[in-house]
Backbone of each chain as ProteinMPNN parsed JSONL, in Angstrom:
{"seq_chain_A": "MELDPQSYDFVSWDLLHLWGWTLPGGALLLDKPDAPKRRPWVEAEEAEADSTLWNAVLALAIRAARRWEGSGPVGVRVWLVDDGYLCSYVESVRWTQPMRAKCKRIDELHAAPESTCWCGLYAMRPEAATSLFDGPEDYWFAVGIVSLYGRVMSHRYGWRAEYARIREVWWIADGPTPKIDLYPGVTWHRVEAW", "coords_chain_A": {"N_chain_A": [[53.923, 118.176, -67.132], [51.654, 115.974, -68.991], [50.874, 112.929, -68.156], [52.141, 110.091, -69.069], [52.478, 106.917, -69.048], [54.926, 104.299, -69.642], [54.311, 102.045, -70.125], [51.149, 99.913, -69.153], [50.033, 97.898, -66.844], [48.079, 95.161, -66.983], [45.942, 93.07, -64.491], [44.756, 90.152, -64.207], [42.436, 88.603, -61.923], [42.288, 85.733, -62.363], [45.036, 85.372, -64.26], [46.721, 86.014, -61.873], [46.427, 83.342, -60.077], [48.021, 82.269, -61.576], [50.355, 82.86, -61.968], [51.131, 82.553, -59.611], [51.275, 80.109, -58.6], [54.237, 79.854, -60.021], [56.105, 81.612, -59.288], [58.928, 81.923, -57.329], [58.64, 80.624, -54.308], [56.318, 79.246, -54.39], [52.696, 78.716, -54.12], [52.594, 80.958, -52.098], [52.087, 83.944, -52.62], [49.839, 84.062, -52.637], [48.112, 82.438, -50.429], [47.821, 83.766, -47.635], [46.87, 82.735, -45.133], [47.34, 83.073, -41.917], [47.954, 85.755, -42.233], [48.027, 88.871, -40.215], [44.589, 90.88, -39.433], [45.029, 94.227, -41.341], [43.096, 96.18, -41.426], [40.592, 95.853, -39.774], [38.072, 97.06, -39.716], [37.289, 96.662, -42.255], [35.243, 95.44, -45.041], [35.406, 91.739, -45.081], [35.717, 90.69, -47.467], [36.29, 92.687, -48.898], [38.919, 93.006, -48.109], [40.39, 91.012, -49.182], [40.375, 91.345, -51.957], [42.005, 94.06, -52.071], [44.507, 92.915, -50.889], [44.886, 90.784, -52.566], [45.323, 92.277, -55.146], [47.555, 93.77, -54.042], [49.488, 91.758, -53.956], [49.847, 91.059, -56.602], [50.767, 93.248, -57.845], [53.286, 93.179, -56.916], [54.233, 90.273, -57.31], [54.802, 90.935, -60.092], [56.666, 93.007, -59.96], [59.218, 91.356, -59.22], [59.59, 89.369, -60.624], [60.247, 91.583, -62.617], [62.16, 92.426, -62.109], [64.768, 90.844, -62.214], [65.448, 91.088, -64.537], [67.172, 93.179, -63.558], [69.36, 92.179, -62.969], [72.655, 91.811, -62.049], [74.603, 93.435, -62.185], [75.059, 94.278, -59.245], [73.328, 95.06, -56.221], [69.836, 94.285, -56.338], [67.007, 95.549, -55.844], [63.283, 95.222, -54.588], [61.099, 97.146, -53.401], [58.749, 99.184, -51.398], [56.855, 102.456, -51.502], [55.164, 105.229, -50.883], [52.498, 107.429, -52.677], [52.829, 110.665, -52.877], [51.633, 113.244, -53.588], [52.167, 113.665, -55.481], [55.075, 112.611, -55.359], [57.331, 110.017, -54.418], [57.546, 108.095, -51.545], [58.694, 107.442, -48.465], [57.353, 104.974, -46.505], [58.232, 104.943, -43.63], [59.528, 106.845, -43.044], [58.027, 109.004, -44.635], [59.988, 110.132, -45.97], [61.053, 112.425, -48.753], [61.649, 110.967, -52.065], [64.211, 111.384, -54.293], [66.081, 111.429, -57.514], [68.634, 109.935, -58.622], [68.782, 109.118, -55.083], [69.43, 109.456, -52.22], [70.855, 108.5, -48.697], [70.147, 109.539, -45.556], [71.324, 109.756, -42.599], [68.794, 110.141, -39.717], [69.071, 110.633, -37.182], [69.721, 112.368, -34.035], [70.913, 112.009, -31.698], [73.713, 111.295, -32.618], [75.646, 111.606, -35.24], [76.493, 110.421, -38.299], [77.758, 109.078, -41.253], [75.055, 107.75, -43.876], [74.597, 104.373, -44.721], [74.975, 102.585, -41.244], [76.597, 99.899, -39.796], [75.679, 99.688, -37.057], [73.549, 101.021, -36.846], [69.853, 101.936, -38.08], [69.439, 103.078, -40.416], [69.998, 103.713, -43.459], [68.981, 103.619, -47.07], [65.98, 101.569, -48.022], [65.745, 97.603, -49.378], [64.118, 94.85, -50.74], [65.284, 91.722, -50.792], [64.516, 90.295, -53.925], [64.028, 87.239, -53.902], [62.991, 87.212, -51.558], [61.159, 88.94, -50.778], [58.326, 87.92, -51.525], [56.917, 86.883, -49.346], [57.847, 88.704, -47.082], [56.57, 91.325, -47.295], [54.42, 93.009, -46.191], [51.794, 94.054, -47.013], [48.314, 94.76, -47.711], [48.314, 98.175, -47.135], [46.736, 100.874, -45.346], [46.844, 102.874, -47.194], [47.691, 104.028, -50.231], [49.786, 103.192, -52.537], [52.54, 102.468, -54.383], [54.876, 100.042, -55.73], [58.32, 98.891, -56.684], [61.493, 98.968, -58.306], [64.751, 98.901, -57.321], [68.133, 100.188, -57.668], [70.785, 99.356, -56.238], [73.755, 101.452, -54.538], [77.109, 102.425, -53.652], [77.759, 102.336, -50.206], [76.842, 99.864, -48.702], [74.668, 98.047, -47.038], [74.176, 94.322, -46.27], [71.598, 92.158, -45.073], [69.73, 90.037, -43.984], [67.607, 89.849, -45.692], [67.318, 91.569, -47.358], [68.526, 95.192, -47.975], [70.495, 97.46, -46.711], [71.103, 101.018, -47.841], [73.179, 103.577, -49.225], [72.945, 104.637, -51.929], [70.173, 104.782, -53.892], [69.102, 103.863, -57.083], [66.223, 104.649, -58.718], [64.426, 102.133, -60.723], [62.401, 100.719, -61.955], [58.63, 101.167, -61.997], [55.798, 100.478, -60.125], [52.464, 101.672, -60.091], [48.97, 102.131, -59.048], [46.424, 102.448, -60.793], [44.035, 103.999, -59.491], [45.191, 105.415, -57.427], [46.8, 108.186, -55.727], [48.566, 110.148, -58.19], [51.986, 109.546, -59.539], [54.967, 112.184, -59.745], [56.105, 112.07, -63.07], [58.402, 113.38, -64.57], [59.825, 114.011, -62.434], [61.367, 111.183, -61.983], [63.847, 110.776, -63.811], [65.111, 108.657, -66.023], [62.83, 106.605, -65.281], [61.022, 103.057, -65.934], [57.446, 103.417, -66.072], [54.909, 101.906, -64.837], [51.376, 101.422, -65.157], [48.564, 100.072, -62.736], [45.964, 98.65, -63.816], [43.271, 97.197, -62.158], [41.165, 94.59, -62.947]], "CA_chain_A": [[53.449, 117.596, -68.024], [50.728, 114.823, -68.76], [51.014, 111.361, -67.807], [52.317, 109.248, -70.391], [53.085, 105.959, -68.728], [55.01, 103.612, -70.864], [53.674, 100.762, -70.333], [50.208, 99.231, -68.815], [49.894, 96.341, -66.855], [46.416, 94.894, -66.43], [45.853, 92.242, -63.65], [43.248, 89.795, -63.733], [43.0, 87.133, -60.724], [42.889, 84.121, -63.047], [46.547, 85.113, -64.253], [47.264, 86.264, -60.996], [46.405, 82.77, -59.758], [48.408, 81.431, -62.757], [51.816, 83.064, -61.179], [51.021, 82.466, -57.496], [52.101, 78.699, -58.599], [55.19, 79.962, -61.091], [56.891, 82.877, -58.27], [59.448, 81.786, -56.023], [57.601, 80.215, -53.073], [54.917, 78.892, -55.023], [51.346, 79.961, -54.282], [52.92, 81.853, -51.056], [51.611, 85.083, -52.634], [47.908, 83.844, -52.578], [48.014, 81.973, -49.659], [48.523, 84.423, -46.347], [45.665, 82.687, -43.792], [47.239, 83.846, -40.629], [48.21, 87.067, -41.825], [47.123, 89.79, -39.36], [44.203, 91.886, -40.312], [45.43, 95.493, -40.995], [41.849, 97.193, -41.626], [39.249, 95.156, -39.899], [37.08, 97.92, -40.369], [37.046, 96.889, -43.891], [34.264, 94.619, -45.039], [36.613, 90.652, -45.714], [35.892, 90.648, -48.827], [37.244, 93.669, -50.023], [40.487, 92.967, -47.228], [40.924, 90.222, -49.811], [40.742, 91.577, -52.697], [43.073, 94.62, -51.658], [45.342, 91.724, -50.87], [45.326, 90.033, -53.966], [46.095, 93.181, -55.8], [49.145, 94.079, -53.628], [50.767, 90.702, -53.999], [49.72, 90.923, -58.034], [51.935, 94.069, -58.099], [54.673, 92.758, -56.166], [54.948, 89.576, -58.153], [54.978, 91.74, -61.379], [58.535, 93.56, -59.561], [59.568, 91.062, -58.585], [59.831, 89.037, -62.184], [60.834, 92.443, -63.157], [63.646, 92.885, -61.053], [65.503, 89.442, -62.508], [66.458, 91.637, -65.734], [68.108, 94.196, -63.357], [70.476, 91.646, -62.219], [74.225, 91.483, -62.567], [75.238, 95.3, -61.467], [74.74, 94.871, -57.665], [72.247, 94.328, -55.596], [68.536, 94.64, -57.215], [66.103, 95.107, -54.749], [61.762, 95.235, -54.743], [60.626, 98.329, -52.392], [57.389, 99.946, -51.639], [56.362, 103.565, -51.928], [53.548, 105.893, -50.847], [52.76, 108.88, -53.465], [52.22, 112.077, -51.878], [51.627, 114.873, -54.063], [53.219, 113.214, -56.785], [56.336, 111.424, -54.706], [57.654, 108.709, -53.555], [57.925, 108.52, -50.445], [59.206, 106.178, -47.521], [56.696, 104.886, -45.841], [57.87, 104.911, -42.282], [59.811, 108.517, -42.671], [57.586, 110.123, -45.274], [61.111, 111.456, -46.799], [60.251, 112.213, -50.411], [62.558, 110.327, -53.192], [64.694, 112.032, -55.176], [65.93, 110.15, -58.596], [69.317, 108.97, -57.349], [68.434, 108.663, -53.934], [70.527, 109.448, -50.753], [70.767, 107.75, -47.811], [70.434, 110.527, -44.478], [70.325, 109.014, -40.893], [68.158, 110.927, -39.101], [69.412, 109.941, -35.274], [69.973, 113.68, -33.537], [71.994, 111.908, -30.916], [74.933, 110.488, -33.047], [76.005, 112.008, -36.465], [77.447, 109.723, -39.04], [77.097, 108.632, -42.565], [74.481, 106.305, -43.39], [74.241, 103.382, -44.148], [75.942, 102.108, -40.448], [76.124, 98.955, -39.297], [74.974, 99.996, -35.989], [71.966, 102.055, -36.982], [69.104, 101.22, -38.932], [69.465, 104.05, -41.713], [69.92, 103.507, -45.273], [67.88, 103.079, -47.795], [65.764, 99.946, -47.729], [65.164, 96.961, -50.555], [63.748, 94.005, -50.538], [65.759, 90.382, -52.061], [63.375, 89.65, -54.507], [63.431, 86.409, -53.517], [62.528, 87.09, -50.435], [60.089, 89.863, -50.735], [56.861, 87.251, -51.596], [56.882, 86.51, -48.037], [57.601, 89.747, -45.943], [55.764, 92.241, -47.339], [53.11, 92.967, -45.081], [50.525, 95.125, -47.025], [48.062, 95.96, -47.917], [48.072, 99.282, -45.866], [45.729, 101.982, -45.201], [47.388, 104.539, -48.252], [47.938, 104.534, -51.752], [50.72, 102.662, -52.363], [53.675, 102.281, -55.396], [56.091, 99.073, -55.347], [59.445, 99.076, -57.819], [62.899, 97.728, -58.079], [65.379, 99.714, -56.904], [69.644, 99.038, -58.083], [71.858, 99.911, -54.719], [74.886, 101.257, -54.796], [77.533, 103.092, -52.58], [78.073, 101.76, -48.741], [75.395, 99.195, -48.674], [74.745, 97.174, -45.366], [73.679, 93.333, -46.553], [70.944, 91.786, -44.519], [69.271, 88.512, -44.57], [66.341, 89.341, -46.384], [67.379, 92.86, -47.804], [69.839, 95.977, -47.495], [70.273, 98.965, -46.464], [72.176, 101.302, -48.875], [74.142, 104.887, -49.54], [72.194, 105.237, -52.79], [69.252, 103.727, -54.618], [68.564, 104.249, -58.21], [64.671, 103.611, -58.972], [63.977, 101.688, -62.06], [60.759, 100.563, -62.435], [57.481, 101.086, -60.856], [54.038, 99.991, -60.332], [51.495, 102.133, -59.206], [47.974, 101.844, -58.654], [45.379, 103.603, -61.592], [42.6, 104.517, -58.691], [45.599, 106.607, -56.659], [47.741, 109.749, -56.776], [49.93, 109.827, -59.804], [53.252, 110.172, -59.538], [54.918, 113.049, -61.02], [57.127, 111.246, -63.731], [59.142, 114.192, -64.681], [60.486, 113.91, -60.816], [62.174, 110.36, -61.588], [64.325, 110.47, -64.887], [64.789, 107.146, -66.262], [62.083, 104.96, -64.459], [59.909, 102.465, -66.353], [56.628, 102.82, -64.642], [53.637, 101.088, -65.413], [50.319, 101.663, -63.981], [48.006, 98.801, -62.832], [44.259, 98.477, -63.296], [42.867, 95.996, -62.308], [39.847, 93.98, -63.625]], "C_chain_A": [[52.056, 116.314, -67.985], [51.604, 113.842, -68.795], [50.99, 110.712, -68.933], [53.436, 107.966, -70.106], [53.967, 104.28, -69.863], [54.606, 102.081, -71.052], [52.022, 100.217, -68.93], [49.959, 97.661, -68.482], [48.728, 96.198, -66.381], [46.416, 93.573, -65.297], [44.43, 91.612, -63.379], [43.654, 88.222, -62.635], [43.276, 85.955, -61.216], [44.654, 84.306, -63.189], [47.068, 85.523, -62.766], [47.677, 84.754, -60.162], [47.461, 81.826, -60.706], [49.677, 81.907, -61.868], [52.012, 82.738, -60.098], [51.738, 80.695, -57.479], [53.74, 78.602, -59.465], [56.673, 80.263, -60.303], [57.806, 81.826, -57.841], [58.807, 81.688, -54.912], [56.091, 79.806, -53.015], [53.432, 79.557, -54.549], [51.478, 80.842, -52.547], [52.048, 83.025, -51.737], [50.3, 84.936, -52.772], [47.993, 83.455, -51.383], [48.676, 82.59, -48.505], [47.663, 84.024, -44.756], [46.045, 83.391, -42.769], [47.429, 84.62, -40.815], [46.881, 87.957, -41.087], [46.264, 90.888, -40.102], [44.302, 93.401, -40.283], [44.305, 96.686, -41.054], [40.853, 96.239, -41.315], [38.314, 96.173, -39.856], [36.343, 97.825, -41.661], [36.312, 95.558, -44.09], [35.829, 93.075, -45.608], [36.717, 90.64, -46.992], [36.701, 91.524, -49.743], [38.562, 93.728, -49.385], [41.142, 92.461, -49.127], [41.455, 90.428, -51.452], [41.52, 92.831, -53.016], [44.365, 93.477, -51.518], [46.208, 91.036, -52.138], [46.348, 91.028, -54.804], [47.354, 93.896, -55.572], [50.305, 92.552, -54.154], [50.723, 90.696, -55.637], [50.611, 91.684, -58.536], [53.571, 93.729, -57.847], [54.958, 92.082, -56.806], [55.385, 89.9, -59.879], [56.632, 92.481, -60.853], [59.126, 92.981, -59.599], [60.099, 89.756, -59.748], [60.796, 90.449, -62.745], [62.65, 92.57, -63.197], [65.204, 91.811, -61.56], [66.144, 90.108, -63.814], [66.919, 92.84, -65.262], [69.909, 93.304, -62.777], [71.99, 91.497, -62.444], [74.514, 92.496, -62.755], [74.98, 95.535, -60.324], [73.41, 94.743, -57.513], [70.965, 95.384, -56.169], [67.541, 94.504, -56.101], [64.256, 95.798, -55.02], [61.542, 96.699, -53.061], [59.317, 98.957, -52.595], [57.526, 101.286, -50.976], [55.007, 103.898, -51.629], [53.958, 106.85, -52.002], [52.03, 109.429, -52.996], [52.279, 113.625, -52.68], [53.076, 114.716, -55.193], [54.636, 112.594, -56.349], [56.12, 110.628, -54.451], [58.01, 108.589, -52.593], [57.967, 107.095, -49.536], [58.452, 105.982, -46.766], [56.571, 104.688, -44.544], [58.639, 106.247, -42.256], [58.872, 109.114, -43.217], [58.715, 111.024, -45.915], [60.464, 111.231, -48.705], [61.617, 111.653, -51.632], [62.801, 111.269, -53.896], [65.262, 110.56, -56.561], [67.596, 110.41, -59.09], [68.829, 109.313, -56.117], [69.301, 108.927, -52.865], [70.464, 109.556, -49.449], [70.989, 108.855, -47.089], [69.937, 109.909, -43.183], [69.834, 110.274, -40.167], [68.074, 111.343, -37.389], [69.999, 111.702, -35.606], [70.822, 113.119, -32.52], [73.281, 111.51, -31.293], [74.542, 110.996, -34.636], [76.704, 111.222, -37.169], [76.615, 109.213, -40.232], [76.461, 107.621, -42.917], [74.568, 105.771, -45.01], [75.106, 102.937, -42.927], [75.466, 100.661, -40.32], [75.332, 98.51, -38.003], [73.948, 100.391, -35.739], [71.419, 101.271, -37.585], [69.088, 102.318, -39.869], [69.853, 103.36, -42.553], [68.744, 103.659, -45.944], [67.455, 101.772, -48.429], [65.308, 99.671, -49.199], [65.183, 96.042, -50.002], [64.863, 92.852, -51.237], [64.392, 90.317, -52.727], [62.754, 88.29, -54.064], [62.519, 86.285, -52.009], [60.829, 87.991, -49.921], [58.458, 89.384, -50.742], [56.479, 87.503, -50.116], [56.574, 87.89, -46.491], [57.263, 90.88, -46.086], [54.613, 92.416, -46.462], [51.698, 94.034, -45.624], [49.92, 94.405, -47.405], [47.699, 96.735, -46.58], [47.203, 100.086, -46.35], [45.773, 103.122, -45.973], [47.368, 103.878, -49.457], [49.324, 103.745, -51.605], [51.737, 102.435, -54.005], [54.696, 100.903, -55.334], [57.007, 99.523, -57.157], [60.7, 98.76, -57.19], [63.864, 99.079, -58.326], [67.073, 99.306, -57.197], [70.095, 100.122, -56.37], [73.068, 100.45, -55.006], [75.459, 102.387, -53.832], [77.703, 102.0, -51.267], [76.72, 101.002, -49.1], [75.456, 97.968, -47.149], [73.771, 95.594, -46.3], [72.602, 92.733, -45.222], [70.55, 90.597, -45.203], [68.145, 88.391, -45.318], [66.425, 90.837, -47.374], [68.877, 93.694, -47.752], [69.074, 97.165, -47.367], [71.673, 99.53, -47.165], [72.591, 102.663, -48.581], [73.185, 105.827, -50.367], [71.465, 104.027, -53.344], [68.894, 104.54, -56.464], [66.918, 103.836, -58.934], [64.825, 103.188, -60.619], [63.046, 101.309, -62.994], [59.889, 100.583, -61.421], [56.258, 100.842, -61.042], [53.732, 100.506, -59.615], [49.86, 101.877, -59.731], [46.476, 102.682, -59.532], [44.867, 104.437, -60.301], [43.252, 105.372, -57.874], [45.962, 107.409, -56.596], [48.438, 109.118, -58.109], [50.937, 110.443, -59.253], [53.856, 111.185, -60.713], [56.01, 112.636, -61.868], [58.105, 112.25, -64.006], [60.04, 114.452, -63.423], [61.937, 113.247, -61.251], [63.006, 110.446, -62.844], [64.767, 109.009, -64.743], [64.103, 106.294, -65.958], [61.198, 104.625, -65.793], [58.819, 102.79, -65.245], [55.676, 102.83, -65.647], [52.558, 101.085, -64.015], [49.234, 100.526, -64.259], [46.756, 99.072, -63.074], [43.593, 97.283, -63.195], [41.386, 95.488, -62.251], [39.79, 92.956, -63.188]], "O_chain_A": [[51.626, 115.887, -66.914], [52.738, 113.802, -69.274], [50.042, 110.697, -69.719], [54.584, 107.837, -70.533], [53.368, 103.503, -70.606], [54.656, 101.289, -71.993], [52.3, 100.331, -67.736], [49.783, 96.676, -69.198], [48.265, 96.913, -65.493], [47.443, 92.958, -65.584], [43.445, 92.04, -62.777], [44.521, 87.349, -62.586], [44.159, 85.194, -60.82], [45.455, 83.66, -62.512], [48.232, 85.136, -62.654], [48.789, 84.652, -59.644], [47.597, 80.638, -60.412], [49.951, 81.131, -60.952], [53.137, 82.631, -59.611], [52.468, 80.213, -56.613], [54.349, 77.536, -59.551], [57.769, 79.713, -60.415], [57.376, 80.688, -58.025], [58.343, 82.729, -54.445], [55.165, 79.906, -52.209], [53.167, 80.755, -54.644], [50.471, 81.245, -51.964], [50.948, 83.003, -51.183], [49.648, 85.934, -53.08], [47.944, 84.523, -50.772], [49.818, 82.247, -48.198], [47.719, 84.634, -43.688], [45.341, 84.354, -42.467], [47.328, 85.258, -39.767], [45.654, 87.919, -41.176], [46.692, 91.621, -40.993], [43.756, 93.973, -39.339], [44.544, 97.866, -40.796], [40.207, 95.725, -42.228], [37.288, 95.566, -40.166], [35.364, 98.43, -42.099], [36.664, 94.591, -43.413], [36.851, 93.321, -46.248], [37.793, 90.582, -47.587], [37.392, 91.342, -50.745], [39.414, 94.416, -49.946], [41.857, 93.064, -49.927], [42.438, 89.949, -52.018], [41.829, 92.91, -54.205], [45.165, 93.495, -52.453], [47.374, 90.858, -52.488], [47.536, 90.864, -55.081], [48.062, 94.455, -56.409], [51.471, 92.495, -54.546], [51.775, 90.236, -56.079], [51.312, 91.293, -59.469], [54.615, 93.986, -58.446], [55.969, 92.428, -57.417], [56.096, 89.225, -60.624], [57.624, 92.331, -61.565], [60.171, 93.456, -60.043], [61.193, 89.262, -59.476], [61.921, 90.295, -63.221], [63.666, 92.709, -63.879], [66.376, 92.063, -61.276], [67.263, 89.737, -64.168], [67.159, 93.711, -66.098], [71.012, 93.713, -62.412], [72.244, 90.766, -63.401], [74.828, 92.619, -63.939], [74.668, 96.676, -59.986], [72.548, 94.427, -58.333], [70.966, 96.599, -56.37], [67.316, 93.436, -55.532], [64.126, 96.846, -55.652], [62.031, 96.71, -51.932], [58.836, 99.225, -53.696], [58.229, 101.365, -49.969], [53.99, 103.263, -51.908], [55.109, 107.121, -52.344], [50.883, 109.135, -52.657], [52.804, 114.7, -52.389], [54.157, 115.222, -55.496], [55.268, 112.049, -57.254], [55.0, 110.187, -54.191], [59.15, 109.041, -52.484], [57.448, 106.013, -49.811], [58.535, 106.837, -45.884], [55.506, 104.378, -44.01], [58.338, 106.897, -41.255], [58.483, 110.026, -42.488], [58.588, 112.19, -46.288], [59.86, 110.426, -49.412], [62.548, 112.448, -51.757], [61.923, 112.06, -54.243], [65.001, 109.357, -56.579], [67.717, 111.182, -60.041], [68.135, 110.301, -56.357], [70.178, 108.065, -52.906], [70.055, 110.602, -48.944], [71.92, 109.528, -47.532], [68.807, 109.639, -42.775], [70.507, 111.302, -40.093], [67.33, 112.047, -36.706], [70.442, 112.204, -36.639], [71.762, 113.895, -32.345], [74.083, 111.341, -30.374], [73.436, 110.834, -35.151], [77.852, 111.164, -36.728], [75.408, 108.989, -40.318], [76.875, 106.52, -42.554], [74.594, 106.403, -46.066], [76.262, 102.799, -43.327], [74.345, 100.244, -40.608], [74.641, 97.508, -37.821], [73.348, 100.257, -34.673], [71.859, 100.15, -37.841], [67.892, 102.258, -40.151], [70.079, 102.18, -42.288], [67.641, 103.811, -45.419], [68.159, 101.038, -49.123], [64.827, 100.458, -50.015], [65.866, 95.868, -48.993], [65.301, 93.205, -52.332], [63.328, 90.292, -52.109], [61.558, 88.065, -53.879], [61.681, 85.476, -51.612], [59.901, 87.754, -49.148], [57.539, 90.033, -50.243], [55.685, 88.404, -49.845], [55.777, 88.011, -45.56], [57.514, 91.676, -45.181], [53.96, 91.403, -46.211], [50.872, 94.591, -44.9], [50.387, 93.289, -47.63], [47.16, 96.381, -45.531], [46.862, 100.12, -47.532], [45.113, 104.14, -45.764], [46.729, 102.83, -49.37], [49.885, 103.732, -50.51], [50.901, 102.115, -54.849], [55.499, 101.128, -54.429], [56.627, 100.079, -58.188], [60.959, 98.419, -56.036], [63.773, 99.962, -59.18], [67.366, 98.132, -56.969], [69.721, 101.152, -55.809], [73.621, 99.835, -55.918], [74.702, 103.176, -53.265], [77.765, 100.8, -51.535], [75.75, 101.499, -49.673], [76.358, 97.337, -46.598], [72.747, 95.878, -46.922], [73.116, 93.046, -44.148], [70.781, 90.18, -46.338], [67.638, 87.318, -45.645], [65.462, 91.072, -48.103], [69.985, 93.19, -47.574], [67.973, 97.655, -47.618], [72.792, 99.016, -47.184], [72.285, 102.972, -47.43], [72.74, 106.944, -50.104], [71.79, 102.84, -53.355], [68.491, 105.681, -56.692], [66.669, 102.803, -59.557], [65.286, 103.908, -61.505], [62.887, 101.45, -64.206], [60.096, 100.199, -60.27], [55.687, 101.0, -62.121], [54.171, 100.377, -58.472], [49.677, 101.414, -60.857], [45.66, 103.371, -58.92], [45.342, 105.561, -60.139], [42.532, 106.223, -57.351], [45.622, 108.049, -57.591], [48.667, 108.048, -58.673], [50.946, 111.516, -58.65], [53.592, 111.216, -61.915], [57.093, 112.874, -61.332], [59.111, 111.824, -63.439], [61.02, 115.182, -63.57], [63.049, 113.77, -61.184], [62.485, 109.417, -63.273], [64.798, 108.334, -63.714], [64.44, 105.136, -66.201], [60.748, 105.479, -66.556], [58.953, 102.619, -64.034], [55.555, 103.386, -66.739], [52.649, 100.916, -62.799], [48.946, 100.073, -65.367], [46.347, 99.976, -62.345], [43.406, 96.482, -64.111], [40.547, 96.015, -61.521], [38.872, 92.199, -63.504]]}, "seq_chain_B": "MNIGEFEREEVWPDPDEMPVVEPEPEREPEEVPAWS", "coords_chain_B": {"N_chain_B": [[58.868, 97.042, -42.727], [60.841, 93.837, -42.847], [64.077, 93.137, -42.842], [65.575, 91.729, -42.034], [68.514, 89.903, -39.934], [71.801, 91.969, -39.329], [74.517, 91.124, -41.926], [76.435, 91.635, -43.657], [78.861, 94.279, -44.615], [78.966, 96.324, -47.791], [80.45, 97.215, -50.751], [79.609, 98.897, -53.379], [79.51, 100.163, -57.087], [78.023, 102.511, -58.997], [76.023, 101.55, -60.695], [75.071, 102.787, -63.518], [77.21, 104.161, -64.256], [79.377, 102.412, -64.382], [81.952, 100.883, -66.581], [81.651, 100.115, -70.019], [82.187, 97.566, -71.108], [83.561, 96.369, -74.161], [82.203, 93.853, -76.859], [84.702, 91.429, -77.436], [86.172, 91.907, -80.922], [85.131, 89.068, -83.105], [87.163, 86.775, -84.115], [88.975, 85.902, -87.485], [88.654, 82.083, -87.691], [91.571, 80.466, -87.126], [93.644, 78.842, -89.848], [94.011, 75.241, -89.969], [96.143, 72.862, -90.716], [95.129, 69.87, -92.643], [95.694, 67.609, -91.662], [96.078, 67.791, -89.378]], "CA_chain_B": [[60.159, 96.445, -44.755], [61.87, 93.628, -42.209], [65.172, 92.988, -44.03], [66.31, 90.733, -41.075], [69.45, 90.432, -39.283], [72.753, 92.383, -40.592], [74.888, 89.883, -42.148], [77.916, 92.086, -43.538], [79.017, 95.75, -45.133], [79.451, 95.773, -49.128], [80.835, 98.508, -51.439], [79.481, 98.387, -54.701], [80.038, 101.086, -57.757], [76.786, 103.016, -59.359], [75.841, 101.058, -61.971], [74.884, 103.427, -64.617], [78.746, 104.346, -64.362], [80.255, 101.579, -64.657], [82.432, 101.42, -67.946], [81.148, 99.611, -70.666], [82.699, 96.235, -72.072], [83.03, 95.933, -75.401], [82.893, 92.432, -76.789], [85.67, 91.47, -78.255], [85.924, 91.483, -82.485], [85.177, 88.202, -83.199], [88.586, 86.275, -85.092], [88.406, 84.611, -88.444], [89.426, 81.006, -87.435], [93.296, 80.136, -87.746], [93.983, 77.701, -90.281], [94.558, 74.288, -89.51], [96.549, 71.894, -91.458], [93.955, 68.84, -92.916], [96.046, 66.37, -91.025], [96.652, 68.153, -88.221]], "C_chain_B": [[61.17, 95.697, -43.697], [62.948, 93.162, -43.262], [65.595, 91.95, -43.136], [67.606, 91.379, -40.454], [71.043, 91.516, -40.014], [73.644, 91.522, -40.873], [76.737, 90.692, -42.777], [77.987, 93.582, -44.527], [79.963, 95.009, -47.057], [79.687, 97.808, -50.105], [80.314, 98.491, -53.022], [79.037, 99.833, -55.959], [78.429, 101.5, -58.32], [77.304, 101.768, -60.722], [75.578, 101.373, -63.253], [76.514, 104.426, -64.998], [79.693, 103.604, -64.49], [80.783, 101.088, -65.833], [81.796, 99.544, -68.839], [81.835, 98.641, -71.376], [82.486, 95.831, -73.025], [83.285, 94.484, -75.626], [83.904, 92.371, -77.85], [85.11, 91.239, -79.597], [86.272, 89.76, -82.319], [86.188, 87.707, -84.798], [88.182, 85.333, -86.142], [89.461, 82.984, -87.9], [90.982, 80.602, -88.009], [92.894, 78.795, -89.026], [94.7, 77.073, -89.521], [94.749, 73.328, -90.729], [95.381, 70.299, -91.939], [94.355, 67.597, -91.908], [96.121, 66.454, -90.085], [95.814, 67.194, -87.242]], "O_chain_B": [[62.195, 96.312, -43.403], [62.637, 92.854, -44.413], [66.134, 91.057, -43.79], [67.9, 92.571, -40.36], [71.139, 91.653, -41.234], [73.778, 90.801, -39.885], [77.853, 90.344, -42.39], [76.965, 93.847, -45.159], [80.76, 94.139, -47.407], [79.231, 98.946, -49.992], [81.017, 97.82, -53.777], [78.118, 100.541, -55.546], [77.574, 100.674, -58.002], [78.321, 101.389, -61.302], [75.746, 100.545, -64.148], [76.674, 105.21, -65.934], [80.834, 104.014, -64.704], [79.813, 100.664, -66.461], [81.638, 98.406, -68.397], [82.116, 99.018, -72.514], [81.551, 95.06, -73.238], [84.14, 93.838, -75.021], [83.964, 93.054, -78.872], [84.041, 90.656, -79.779], [87.214, 89.249, -81.713], [86.057, 88.055, -85.972], [87.434, 84.361, -86.03], [90.687, 82.927, -87.802], [91.327, 80.497, -89.186], [91.949, 78.01, -88.941], [95.565, 77.461, -88.736], [93.873, 73.03, -91.542], [94.909, 69.829, -90.904], [93.544, 66.788, -91.458], [96.257, 65.419, -89.433], [96.032, 67.206, -86.031]]}, "name": "protein", "num_of_chains": 2, "seq": "MELDPQSYDFVSWDLLHLWGWTLPGGALLLDKPDAPKRRPWVEAEEAEADSTLWNAVLALAIRAARRWEGSGPVGVRVWLVDDGYLCSYVESVRWTQPMRAKCKRIDELHAAPESTCWCGLYAMRPEAATSLFDGPEDYWFAVGIVSLYGRVMSHRYGWRAEYARIREVWWIADGPTPKIDLYPGVTWHRVEAWMNIGEFEREEVWPDPDEMPVVEPEPEREPEEVPAWS"}
């Protein structure tokens, strides 16, 4: 099926700068002077541009998350886009819609998530996501909003859930294209940087 | 993704399967005697 994203988000640096002052945390999105350089081989100028784009997409997701509040935990998270699938970037697990957690520990079988383990489907609280995402990383990514349900482990800055339903996804136009047929009910936002 | 320290366990229903709450129909205002 030909990709027909439902909306396009165009990110301008000027607009982003404006957003930086209106988001929770003030200008936190733009000012991370102490952030470690994840890609030291990249020219500083390019790294700065990537970081800004990353933060711009995150800002869009954080704002949109408010629309989904009121029906349980709603978090923000990041995926890799691999062969059209949204994949967890730690475990390289392909996501489905909805997604159910499964613990990968082999020494102890238990239902995921478990309070004494680190398994589960991760998402950040929107109000915490501004300062705790590490990006950019050395791969293409997508940022999205998920509703969490079932057994949910509540943490200070986010959650680990048994189930997650993807609500909205922002993906970078220059990168791999997600297969939207795999994720019914998701609102897709193609991000063009200019 | 650092989600910080564990706080508590919760159970949430699937938000897409939660019953839809119909809004109550608007009721005609009761007539109140003018002298009340």
